[in-house]
N, C-alpha and C positions, 0 to 999 in steps of 0.2 A: 504494500500500500504506500502510495506516495504521500509524504508529509508536506503540509503547506508551511512555508516559512513565513513567520510574522515579523514584520519590521516595525518596531515601535518608533513613533514620531514624538518629538518633544511637544508638550502641550502648547498650543498657540496662546499668546498673551496680547491684550489690547494696548499695553503700555500706557494706561490712562489712569489717573489718580481717582477718578469718579468711582464711588462705591458700587454703582450699577455695573460699570465696566469690570470691576474686580469680581463681582458676583458671577458674571459670565466667564471670567477666567476660571472660577471654581466649578461651575456646574453647566457651562455653556456647551460642552461637547455633547453630541447627539447621544441620547439615552441616559445621560448622567442624572438629570433631574427625575426621570421616571424610575431609575434605580432607587433613588432616595425616597420617592413616593412609596415604593413597595415595602420600604423598611419603616414607614411612619408608625405602624401599629405593632412593632416588635421585630425581633431578629428573625432572619430566614437563612436557610441553607442555600447553597449555590443553585441546586436543582429547583428549589421552590421559586427563587428569583427568576430563573429561566422560564419556568412555567407561567409566571405572571406576566412575562414580557416575551411572548412567543415569536415576535419578529426580530428578536435580538439574538445574534449568534453567541456561542460560548466564548469565542475568542474576544469579541468586543466587550462582552460582559466582564471578562477577566480584566481587560484594560480599564474599564470604567471603575471597577471596584478598587483596583490599584491606585487610580488617580484620586478617587474620593478618600481613600485611606491616607494617601500622601498629603492631602489637603486638610486632614484632621476632621473630616465629616463623618467617617465611620471607622469601626474597628472590627477585626475578626477575632473570634475566640472559640474555644472548644467547650462544649457543654459537658458537665460532669457525668459520670456513669449513672444510669445504664445507657444514656443516649450516646455520649462520646462522639459527637459529630461537630464539625466546624460550622459556625454560623457567622453571619455578618450583621452588625448592629450599628445604628446611628449613635454618634456621640451626643452629649447634651446639646452642644452647639448645633449639630446636624438636625436634631429634632426641633430646634427653634425655627426651622424653615417651614414647618407645617402650615401656619397661617399664610405664608407667602405662596405656597403651592395652592392652597384653597382660593386665595384672592386671584391668583393668575387663572385658575380654572374657571372661576365665576365670571371674570372679565372675558375670557375667550369663548365662553358659552354664548355670549351675545353676538358672536360672529355669524353672519348668514350662512357661512360655509360649514359651520359645526354640525355634525351629524350625531345626535345623542342615541341613535339606534345601533351604532357600531358596538362590537364586543368591548368589554372592559374587565379588568381584574377584580378580584374580591376586595382587595384593599382600596382600589380606586372607587368601588361602589360605596364602601363605608365612609371614605373621605368626602365623597359627593354628598352623602346624607348630612355630614357635619357642616359642609359648606352651604348647602341650599336650605337648611333648616330655618324656619320662620317662627321665632319664639312667640310672636303675637298670635299666630294662628294656633299654636299649641296651648296657650293660656296656662291654666293650672292642671292640665291633664297629666296623669301619671300612668305610664305603661311601659312594657318591655317586650321587645321582639327578638327572637333568636333566628339566626340565619345559618344554614348549612350549605356551603358551597363546596361540594366534593369533600375532601378531607379537612377543609378549614371551617371553623365555627366561630361565630361572633354573636355578641349580645349588644343590642342597642337599647338604651334606656332614655326615656323622656320624663323629666320631673322638674317642677318649678321653673319651667321655661328653658331648661338646659338639656341638650342632647349629648349623651356620651356613647361612643362606639368602641368596644374593646374585644379582643380575643377572649373567648370563654366558652363554657358549656352551653350550647344553644338551648338544651332542654330545660334550663333553669328559668327561661323566660315564659311570659304568659302565652305567647303564640310563637310557633316555630315554623319557618318556611324552608323547605328544601328546594332549591332552584338554582338557576344560573344567575350570575350577577346582572347580565344584560336583561333577563326577564324581570328581575326586581326593579331595575331602572325603568323599564317599560311601564310597570304598574305604578311606581311612585310618581313618575312624571306624566302619566295619563295617556300613554300610547296604546296600552292594552289593558283589558279588564281582568281582574283576579279570577272571576268565574270562568272566563274563556280559557285561561292558562291551566286552571284546575281540571276543567273538562277534558283538555287535551293531554293531561298527564305531565305537562311540563313543570308544574309547580305542585308540591304537596304541602298541605297545611295541617299542622297539629294544633288544636285549640280553636278558639272562636275567630273565624275570619273577619268578623266585624271589627275586631280590635286592630287588625292590620289595615283595614280600609280606613279607619279613623286616622291611623298613623300617616297614611298617604296624603291626608289633607294638610299636613304641615310643610309641604314642599312645593316649590314652583321654580321652573327655570326662568332666568331673567329674560326680559324682552330683547328681541333682536335689535341690533344697532341699525340705524338708517344709513344707507350707503349712497 
């Protein structure tokens, strides 16, 4: 088998004192910010990162991880037994980028070219909920929704006008949905109805579906920008 030789190039720099320019020095390489996005809700193994970014090659993922580590935005460590696997994890400074990622996503969602029906990762779906949540619409409602996306599980809680999304045991929530992230996005943002997806078998609901339908009232995509 012929091995492909990878030539590493020195990271490009803008040589500009502006903080925005230096931010692009740090995360402006293609895929870099999305790698950080995938780590926003906790550490991941290399294979899990690759699964969340299917268009990214293993070679480029390796390069981006090395670059983000050199910049001080993530670290790699080995989990203790019995797991004993290597994972990648954002540093405290790296996690400070979460509101920036959310604000950038909300801004870009106003683009007439943005297609919200495209596939997305499980972490991206959770961050979307955090970004598009409208506390005024939620009011004083208290509820919890569990999500099973293949091997990944999350719990989203709404209480006192605050939404939290964390990795956890989905079965601990009031209602649990087993689905694809893209199907959840379609229901939350009004592109498809829960009943239709349940009837087709694409979504399985454990618990009262009315709780999830109430949950979907708390979200709305921003209006498209006039061009």
